[in-house]
N, C-alpha and C positions, 0 to 999 in steps of 0.2 A: 106909165103902164106898170105894173107890179113885175115887178123881175120873177122869175120860179123860190131865187130865195125865203125871198116872201113868201109863195099861194107852200111852198111847202111848209113853212112857223108855221102855219094856222095849221095847217096838219097835226106838225108834230111838237106840240104846243096842247092837241084836244087830246090826242095819244094820250098823252100827259101826264092830263090836268084827269082822264079817268083812267089813269090804273094808280093816280095817286089818291082821289080815292077807293078804287079795291080793293085794293095796295091795306091803308087805314084803312080796313075795315075789321083787313086777316084778324086784328087784333087781339084778343081776347080781354084787354083790360083795362089794357091803352091802345094806343095805335100805332101801328105793325107801322116796321121799318119804309115800306115804301111810301111812305104818310113825306115822302122828297121827289119826288116824286110830283104832286103837288103842284110846294114850291117854285119844284125848278119849268114845272110849265109855267103856273104864272107872271113868269121874268120872257117862257119866250114869247109868253104871248104879250108882253107889254114890252121886252122887244117887237114885234115886229108891230101893231099898229103903228111906233114911233117909224117905223123902215116909213111902209103906209105914206101916215099923215105925213110924211116933210115930203115922201114921193109925186105924192099927188097936190104938196101948194107948189112947187117947183114945180111943176108942170103948169098947172096954170099960167103961172110966171110964163 
């Protein structure tokens, strides 16, 4: 069963990715500085997916 950190990580990743898209669109000619939130969200999502996958594989054996 996934830990609470993994569950919360997926929610945080969704919020960061959404915030990154919104913040990136605020720039006039270039993306806004909040576009960095998008990449942070992607890293958090990838880390949580790996954690979940390893946890599910270990629980199976």
